[in-house]
C-alpha positions in Angstrom: 0.1 -0.1 -0.2 1.2 3.5 -0.9 -0.2 6.1 1.0 -0.5 9.9 0.0 -2.6 10.5 3.2 -1.3 13.9 4.9 -1.7 12.6 8.5 -1.0 10.1 9.8 0.7 9.4 6.8 3.6 7.5 5.4 6.4 6.3 7.5 9.9 6.1 6.8 11.1 2.2 6.0 13.6 1.8 8.3 10.7 2.4 11.0 9.5 -1.5 10.8 13.4 -2.1 11.9 14.3 0.5 14.5 10.7 -0.9 16.6 11.9 -4.4 16.6 15.4 -3.3 17.2 13.6 -1.7 20.4 11.6 -4.5 21.3 15.1 -6.5 21.6 17.1 -3.6 23.3 14.3 -3.9 26.4 13.3 0.0 25.4 9.9 -0.7 25.2 10.2 -1.9 29.1 12.2 0.6 30.3 11.2 3.0 33.2 10.6 6.4 32.4 13.2 7.5 35.1 15.8 6.0 34.2 19.3 7.1 33.2 18.6 4.8 30.1 15.3 6.8 28.9 16.8 10.0 29.8 19.9 9.6 27.9 17.3 8.8 24.6 15.3 12.1 25.3 18.8 13.8 25.9 19.8 12.6 22.4 16.6 13.3 20.8 16.6 16.9 22.0 20.1 17.3 20.5 19.3 15.9 17.5 16.3 18.1 16.8 18.5 20.9 17.5 21.3 20.1 15.2 19.3 18.4 12.2 16.3 21.2 12.1 18.5 24.3 13.2 16.6 25.1 16.2 18.6 27.9 18.0 20.5 26.0 21.2 18.3 28.5 23.7 15.2 27.6 22.5 13.4 24.6 24.6 12.6 21.3 23.3 9.6 19.2 24.8 7.5 16.1 24.3 4.0 15.9 24.3 1.1 13.9 23.7 0.3 16.0 20.3 -0.2 19.3 18.9 -3.5 19.6 20.3 -2.2 19.4 23.6 0.0 22.1 22.5 -3.4 24.1 22.2 -3.9 23.5 25.5 -0.5 24.5 27.4 -0.3 27.6 25.5 -3.9 28.2 26.5 -3.5 27.5 30.4 0.1 28.9 30.7 1.5 31.8 28.4 -2.4 33.1 27.9 -3.1 35.1 31.0 -6.4 37.4 29.3 -6.8 36.9 25.8 -5.4 35.4 22.1 -5.6 36.2 19.0 -6.1 33.7 16.1 -5.7 34.2 12.0 -6.7 31.8 9.6 -8.4 30.8 7.0 -8.7 27.0 7.3 -10.4 24.1 9.6 -7.1 23.7 12.1 -6.7 27.2 12.2 -10.2 27.6 13.4 -10.7 24.6 15.6 -7.6 26.1 17.1 -9.5 29.2 18.3 -12.8 27.0 19.4 -10.3 24.9 21.9 -8.7 28.5 23.0 -12.2 29.6 23.7 -12.9 27.0 26.4 -9.7 27.9 28.3 -9.4 32.0 27.5 -11.1 34.5 28.4 -11.4 36.6 25.3 -10.3 35.1 22.0 -10.4 37.3 18.9 -10.8 35.7 15.2 -9.3 37.3 12.4 -10.1 34.9 9.0 -8.9 35.4 5.6 -10.0 33.8 2.4 -8.1 31.0 1.2 -6.5 32.7 -1.8 -5.7 35.9 0.6 -2.0 36.4 2.0 -3.1 37.7 5.5 -2.7 41.1 6.4 -1.0 42.5 9.0 -3.8 44.8 11.4 -1.3 47.2 12.6 -3.7 48.5 15.2 -3.9 45.3 16.6 -0.7 45.4 18.0 -1.0 47.2 21.7 -4.2 44.5 22.0 -2.7 41.3 21.1 -1.2 39.2 24.0 -0.9 35.8 21.9 -0.8 35.5 18.5 -1.7 32.4 17.0 -1.2 30.8 13.5 -1.3 28.3 11.4 1.8 28.5 9.2 0.5 25.3 6.8 -3.2 24.6 6.8 -3.8 20.8 6.6 -7.3 21.2 5.3 -7.3 23.7 2.3 -3.1 23.6 1.3 -2.0 27.0 2.3 0.9 28.3 4.4 2.3 31.4 5.8 5.6 32.0 3.8 7.2 34.6 5.8 6.6 35.0 9.1 8.3 37.9 9.5 6.0 40.5 9.2 4.1 39.4 11.7 7.0 39.3 14.5 8.2 42.9 13.5 4.5 44.0 14.0 3.6 42.2 17.4 6.6 42.0 19.0 5.8 42.6 22.3 3.1 39.8 22.0 3.9 35.8 22.0 3.8 34.1 19.1 2.9 30.8 18.7 2.8 28.8 15.4 0.8 26.0 14.5 3.8 23.6 12.0 2.0 20.5 12.6 2.4 19.7 8.5 5.6 21.3 7.9 8.4 20.4 10.8 11.1 18.3 9.2 9.4 19.0 6.3 10.6 22.8 5.5 13.2 25.0 6.8 11.8 27.7 9.5 13.3 30.9 10.9 12.6 29.7 14.4 13.4 33.6 15.9 9.6 34.5 14.3 7.8 32.7 16.6 7.9 32.1 20.8 5.8 28.8 20.6 6.1 25.9 17.6 4.7 22.8 18.2 3.9 19.6 15.5 2.7 15.5 15.5 5.3 13.0 14.8 2.9 11.5 11.9 3.8 13.8 9.2 6.9 15.1 7.9 9.1 13.1 10.5 7.7 10.0 9.3 6.5 8.4 12.1 4.0 6.8 14.1 1.5 8.6 15.2 1.3 9.2 19.2 3.4 12.1 19.9 3.7 15.7 20.1 6.9 18.0 19.7 6.7 22.1 21.3 8.9 24.2 20.9 9.7 27.0 22.8 11.9 30.6 22.9 13.3 32.2 26.1 10.6 34.5 26.1 7.8 31.8 26.1 9.2 30.7 29.5 9.7 34.5 30.9 6.1 34.5 30.1 5.1 31.9 31.9 7.4 32.4 35.0 5.3 36.0 34.8 1.8 33.9 35.1 2.9 31.0 37.2 0.1 28.8 36.1 1.3 25.4 37.8 -2.4 24.1 38.5 -1.8 21.5 36.1 0.2 18.4 35.0 0.5 19.8 31.4 1.7 23.1 33.0 4.5 24.8 30.9 6.6 25.1 34.3 5.9 21.7 35.4 7.2 21.0 32.0 10.5 22.7 32.0 10.9 21.2 35.5 11.2 17.6 34.3 13.1 18.6 31.3 15.7 20.2 32.8 16.4 16.4 34.0 15.6 15.3 30.5 12.6 13.7 31.7 8.9 14.3 30.9 5.5 15.6 32.8 4.2 12.1 32.5 4.7 8.7 31.2 5.9 9.2 27.5 6.0 7.2 24.2 9.3 6.0 25.1 9.2 4.1 21.6 8.4 7.6 19.5 11.0 9.5 21.5 13.7 5.9 20.4 12.1 6.6 16.9 12.6 9.9 16.5 16.3 9.3 17.5 16.8 6.5 15.2 15.1 8.6 11.9 16.8 11.7 13.0 20.5 10.0 12.7 19.2 9.2 9.3 18.3 11.8 7.9 19.9 15.2 6.0 19.7 18.8 7.7 16.6 20.6 7.0 17.9 22.7 4.7 18.5 19.7 2.2 15.3 18.0 2.6 14.0 21.9 2.5 15.1 22.4 -0.9 13.9 19.0 -2.2 10.4 19.3 -0.7 9.9 22.7 -2.2 10.7 21.4 -5.6 9.0 18.6 -5.4 5.6 20.9 -4.6 6.8 23.2 -7.5 6.7 19.7 -10.4 3.0 18.7 -8.5 1.5 22.2 -8.7 3.2 22.6 -12.6 2.1 18.8 -13.0 -1.6 19.7 -12.4 -1.0 23.2 -14.2 -0.2 22.4 -17.2 -2.4 18.7 -17.8 -6.0 21.1 -19.0 -7.0 17.2 -19.9 -7.8 16.2 -16.0 -10.3 18.4 -15.4 -9.1 19.3 -12.0 -7.0 22.0 -10.7 -5.6 23.1 -7.8 -7.5 24.5 -5.6 -5.2 26.9 -4.4 -4.2 29.2 -7.5 -2.1 32.2 -5.3 1.9 30.6 -5.5 2.8 33.0 -2.6 0.1 31.0 -0.5 0.3 27.4 -1.9 1.6 25.0 0.6 4.8 23.2 0.1 4.3 20.0 2.2 0.2 19.1 1.1 -1.4 19.5 -2.4 -5.1 20.1 -2.4 -6.7 19.1 -5.7 -9.9 20.2 -6.7 -12.6 18.8 -9.5 -16.1 17.7 -9.3 -17.6 15.6 -6.9 -18.0 12.8 -9.8 -14.3 12.9 -10.7 -13.0 13.0 -7.2 -14.8 10.0 -6.4 -13.7 8.1 -9.2 -9.7 9.1 -9.2 -9.9 8.3 -5.6 -11.8 5.0 -7.0 -8.8 4.1 -9.5 -6.0 4.8 -7.3 -7.4 2.9 -4.5 -7.8 -0.2 -7.0 -3.9 0.7 -7.6 -3.1 -0.2 -4.1 -2.5 4.1 -3.5 -4.5 6.2 -1.0 -4.8 9.9 -1.8 -6.3 12.2 1.4 -9.5 12.8 1.5 -11.3 16.8 1.2 -11.7 18.4 4.4 -14.1 20.6 5.6 -15.6 22.9 3.2 -14.1 21.1 0.5 -15.1 17.0 1.6 -16.4 16.1 -1.5 -14.8 17.9 -4.3 -11.2 17.9 -3.0 -8.5 15.2 -2.9 -5.3 15.7 -0.9 -1.6 14.8 -1.9 1.3 14.4 1.4 4.6 15.9 0.0 6.4 14.3 3.1 9.8 13.4 3.1 9.4 9.9 3.8 7.6 9.1 0.3 9.8 8.0 -2.3 10.2 9.3 -6.0 9.0 5.9 -7.5 5.6 6.3 -5.4 5.2 10.2 -6.4 5.9 8.3 -10.1 3.0 5.9 -10.2 0.5 8.0 -8.8 1.4 10.7 -11.4 0.9 7.6 -14.4 -2.4 7.0 -12.4 -3.7 10.4 -12.5 -2.4 10.5 -15.8 
């Protein structure tokens, strides 16, 4: 089975062997407070810094999922209000979740083809700015976050990079909190999230001093200072992350490859009028590099998904508003060139 589903997506092929190694080495049975487990955690954090070019003064934590990161941001980094820019379902879900915890949630939605404009008048009012860098539901992304960083220099900027982390190179200084899950560009089975915090974010956490919950950021930080987690973690995921990070190239090289593949995908659909299909997003300035959304009639999309399924290929379903009129193609690092070629042959 070949899968282009945008999450959970294809895992790196070598993961099968690494899972067997984990069993044979007794990793699945080690105490999560043991020296062995702390060594695995420490090494994974060091490799994330090294392979993803994360600044040394940014802290890295393992959590249960990207969804848990929404909760941590709302509990530990927001005292009064958060402001959410979004153009799709996952950005909206983040705002919905925050509204259950945060007193005031401001929502600024923008159109799918639109580059989000920064409202200077908001500057003094924004405590926590929440951005979805890559909107998985519709295949868009915010390419340049530097304008937000300059405009909201005093705010905490939190960025959802669930479909980007490990796939494209990110400028970490443009955000204070970054988070993702491992089942997409990192090519691992679902079951763990990664949260990355700047010194500024930790200073804000100290100011708020939230210590009421098991996943309060300060409690997490106290544990990770010892390379321990705030709960019994998915030790297997941390072990597999270690192994995969040891295998892969630096993110600069991976990013170049992914961006080239994305360009090839967009050209593939734009240059073949006979498909009767088109890219959902036509504005090249906001097209996602890691999730390509393709639009057609309900009948066309259904027929294509049936045809690819017969050939042993799984496409991503459409999502939300575009559920029946789109399919999505994951452009993640674990997907191999021969798989892309096979899908293009079937589509052509």
